[in-house]
C-alpha positions as CSV (number, residue, x, y, z in Angstrom):
1,X,-170.2,-22.9,-189.3
2,X,-171.5,-20.3,-191.6
3,X,-172.2,-18.2,-189.1
4,X,-169.2,-18.7,-187.6
5,X,-167.5,-17.5,-190.8
6,X,-169.8,-14.8,-191.7
7,X,-168.4,-13.4,-187.5
8,X,-164.8,-14.2,-188.2
9,X,-164.8,-12.6,-191.9
10,X,-166.6,-8.7,-190.8
11,X,-165.6,-9.3,-186.9
12,X,-162.1,-10.7,-187.0
13,X,-160.4,-13.6,-185.6
14,X,-160.6,-12.4,-182.1
15,X,-164.3,-11.8,-181.7
16,X,-164.5,-15.3,-183.9
17,X,-162.5,-17.1,-181.6
18,X,-164.2,-15.8,-178.2
19,X,-167.5,-16.8,-179.4
20,X,-166.1,-19.9,-180.9
21,X,-164.5,-20.8,-177.4
22,X,-168.6,-19.5,-175.7
23,X,-170.7,-21.9,-178.1
24,X,-168.4,-24.5,-177.7
25,X,-165.9,-24.9,-174.3
26,X,-165.7,-28.2,-174.3
27,X,-163.4,-28.5,-178.0
28,X,-161.5,-25.8,-176.5
29,X,-160.9,-27.3,-173.0
30,X,-159.8,-30.3,-175.1
31,X,-157.2,-28.6,-177.5
32,X,-155.4,-26.8,-174.2
33,X,-156.4,-29.8,-171.8
34,X,-158.7,-27.9,-170.0
35,X,-156.6,-24.2,-168.8
36,X,-158.0,-21.0,-170.2
37,X,-154.6,-19.4,-169.9
38,X,-153.0,-20.1,-173.6
39,X,-155.9,-19.8,-175.7
40,X,-156.7,-16.6,-174.1
41,X,-152.9,-15.7,-174.9
42,X,-153.4,-17.0,-178.0
43,X,-156.4,-14.4,-179.1
44,X,-155.0,-11.9,-177.9
45,X,-151.4,-12.2,-179.7
46,X,-151.7,-15.1,-182.3
47,X,-155.2,-15.3,-183.1
48,X,-154.9,-16.5,-186.3
49,X,-152.3,-19.6,-185.6
50,X,-155.1,-20.1,-182.3
51,X,-158.0,-20.8,-184.5
52,X,-155.8,-23.2,-186.3
53,X,-154.5,-25.5,-183.5
54,X,-157.8,-25.3,-181.9
55,X,-159.2,-26.4,-185.7
56,X,-157.0,-29.2,-186.4
57,X,-156.2,-30.4,-182.8
58,X,-158.9,-33.0,-182.9
59,X,-158.6,-35.9,-180.2
60,X,-154.8,-36.6,-180.3
61,X,-153.4,-32.9,-180.7
62,X,-151.7,-31.9,-183.4
63,X,-149.5,-34.3,-185.3
64,X,-147.5,-34.0,-188.4
65,X,-148.9,-31.9,-191.4
66,X,-151.5,-30.7,-189.4
67,X,-148.7,-28.1,-188.1
68,X,-148.0,-26.8,-191.5
69,X,-152.1,-25.4,-190.9
70,X,-150.9,-24.1,-187.5
71,X,-147.9,-22.4,-189.2
72,X,-149.7,-20.4,-192.3
73,X,-151.9,-18.9,-189.1
74,X,-148.2,-17.8,-187.8
75,X,-147.9,-16.4,-190.5
76,X,-151.5,-14.8,-190.7
77,X,-151.1,-13.5,-187.6
78,X,-147.7,-12.2,-189.0
79,X,-149.1,-10.7,-192.1
80,X,-151.7,-8.6,-190.7
81,X,-149.6,-7.3,-188.3
82,X,-146.5,-6.2,-190.9
83,X,-149.7,-5.1,-193.0
84,X,-150.8,-2.8,-190.3
85,X,-147.1,-1.6,-190.0
86,X,-147.1,-0.7,-193.6
87,X,-149.9,0.5,-194.1
88,X,-149.5,3.4,-191.3
89,X,-146.1,4.4,-192.5
90,X,-146.5,7.3,-193.6
91,X,-147.5,8.2,-189.5
92,X,-144.7,7.4,-188.4
93,X,-142.2,9.8,-188.5
94,X,-138.8,7.8,-189.1
95,X,-140.5,5.6,-191.3
96,X,-141.8,7.2,-193.7
97,X,-141.2,6.7,-197.4
98,X,-140.7,10.8,-198.1
99,X,-137.2,12.5,-197.6
100,X,-137.1,15.5,-196.4
101,X,-133.8,17.6,-196.3
């Protein structure tokens, strides 16, 4: 688990999830009922939420308070997309903070 956290911090959630999927395919298969399509879409569009879903799903699926963790993963994904847009606002002409007359 320590190596996974290091990969996750250094390379990001998509690479960390892909390596985790390759290293432990049974966990991913159990979480998504044997499908490969939904975890692939999840890693592409919502990587933090997908990682949290696999982490908390266990044997019985996601129930009760575990949805809070998945929701925090969704918030982390939204924050990463929003932070990227906010950080690059100077490169988008109509979102520039400097006013030109």
